N, C-alpha and C positions, 0 to 999 in steps of 0.2 A: 883519425883515431884519437881517443881521449885516454889519458893515463893519470891516475891519482897516485902520487908518491908521498910516503911518510918519511921525512928527513929531519935529522937533528937540527935544532935551531942554529947551532954553531957552524954547520956545513951548508945550510940552506941558501944563505946570501950568495956564496960563491957559485953554487950550482944554478941558481936563478940567473946570475949574470951570464953564465955559459949558455943556458937555454935561450935567453933573450937575444943573445948575439947571433943565433942561428936564424937566417931569414925565413925558413920554412916552419918555425915553431912559434906558436903564440902561447906564452906562459903567464899565468897570473896566480897569485896566492889566494887561498881561501882560509876562513877562520876554522879553528878546531871544531866549533859547533857545527858548521856547515859540513865539514868532513865527516863528523859523526852521523849527521842526518843522512848523508849520502850512503854511508855504510849500512845504516838501519833500513833504509829503503831497499837497498840491494838484497839484504837478508830477507825482508818481507816478500820481495818478488820471488826469490828462490823458494821460500816456504810455500808460496802460492803455486809455483810450478810443481812442487812435490805433492801438494794436495790434489791438484788436477790429475797427476799421474797415479794417485791412489797410494802413494808411499808415506803420506802423512795425513793424520786425521784432523779435520777442521772442527772448531767449536762453533756452536750456533751464536749469532750476533747478540741475541738476548742474554745469553750466559755471560758473554764478554761485558756487555753494558751493565749487567747486575753486579759484576765484580768491581766496577769503577765506583 
């Protein structure tokens, strides 16, 4: 299982030490930019699921590209 945690910087060092001391846990830090990217990708996947279920209307790709 993978878990993404958002922890205050002042508390993160201690928690990382605890997590790394557990033999069954592999813990590593990621940048704020990477965390944001992960959240945006998760949101995009959820939106795609809603589109496929018919609960959200999709826009044509041409319209999206014209907007850029």
